[in-house]
C-alpha positions, 0 to 999 in steps of 0.5 A: 190648619183652620184659619181665624177670620178676623174682619178690621174696619180700615176706615176707622180712626185717625190714620185710616186706612194706613194703621190698619193695613199695615198692622193688618200685613204686620199681623199676617207675617207674625201669625199663620193661622189668621184669615184678615178681610178689610172693609173700606175703600179699596183702591186707598187701601190697594195703594198701601198694599202695593210693594208689601209682602205678605200671603195675599190668600190670607187677606180679602177687601171688601170695599165700601163707600161710606164712613161714619164719623164722631160727630154722628148719632151713632144708632142713627149711622149704624141703621142708616149707613149701610155701606159704612165700613163698619156697619158692613164689618158688623154684618160680616160678623153677624152672618159668621163670616168672620169670628171677631171685628177691630175698629179704631172708629167712633166709640159709640158706634162701636158700642151701639153696632155691636149691640144692635147688629151682633147682639148680646149674649143669652143672660147678659144684661150689658156688654162692657168695655175692658182696657188693660193697664199697666202696674207695677207687677203686670198688667190690670183689666179695667172693666167697664171703662166707657160702655155703661155710664149708668149701671145697676149692681148685678151689671157690675157683677157680670162684668167681674166675672167676664173680666175674670174670665177674660184675664185668665184666658188672656193673661194666662193667670189662674183665679185672677184677683177681682177688686171694687172701685171705691172711695175707701177699702171699707166694706161699708164705704161707697155709694149705692152702687157700690154697696150693693155690688160688694155682697154680690161679688163677696158671695160668689165663690167662682170669684177670686174678690178680694174687696174694695180698692181705691183708685190710687192702689191701683197701680200696685198690681195688687187686683188683677181685674177692677170692676166699676161702672163705665163713668168711673171707668172711664175717668181712670182710663184717661186720667192714667193715658194723661198721666203716663204720657205727662211723666214720660214728658217731664222725665225726658225734659229733665234729662234734657235740662243740664249736660250732666243729666244728658250724660246720665240720660245716655246711661239709663237709656236702656231701661228708660226705652223698656219703661215707655214700652211698658206704658205705651197702649200700643202694646196691649191692642184694643178695649174688648166688648165683652158680653157680645155673641162675638168678639169686638175690639174697639182700638184706640182712635190714634192707634197705629200699625203696631196697635192694630197688629196687637188687636188682630193677635188679640182677637187671635188669642180670644178665638183660640181659648173659646173665651165666649163658650167659657163665659156661657158656661159660668153666667148661663 
């Protein structure tokens, strides 16, 4: 059995290295054909591993002495901090000692490092971040959600193609429906970027393009892949995360407000848990940075062990389905 080698930046994120180490152990105990490499402070990692049961033959620790923080210049940090946990992880992928990378560290550093160290796939103008968000029917892939705040029409065209391939292989939906975010559904509406992108998507016979979509219609699940520039995508993503948390909080507050509502809350407790799980970002791993020579997954900064476990398994599925090879076949 060939093991998929995945490297984890164990020092990036709010709960480092605890969340990363516990997520790695969880993933190893869930999946038998992965080999994990953790880059970070080895004594701290070993302290967390004490007493845990896992296959020690499928985990490796590479000691590092530096960490890239959120307030540093991403490009300068990647170039200067050669012994940072993220940088060492990036070079393991570049040198083909690992097939994918997961990090919850600085988004800017992950994006810059992915492009500068691992490199863009031939023919790809800009890598794009894709994020899975829940809808009424399942999941929507939002791409780009933050990698490129300024984009051109052919960038968005490539985002659509990469997102469609990713969705089809990771979520097993053939010919996923693709929509373009706009301030109206009419073909001629929107700013210059959207107007110029529309015909590129419409005329691409490899895409199942269904037209423009307003942001309020994204939660309906009518489209599987939502395409936009990184500025718009990041606003949609952050609003979605904040709104989900606020709604759950308001529902909980209402249920706990009176004795009668508390009794009713007990009756719907199972359903509420199910809804909370659907809205929980930790269930979906992280955001893949598509368009690089190898997969980089950007996990949420506040990711817990479950989120890291799912991000690692997300990498395994990506490798199993040879998603990068399929992107190359369609875009070159």
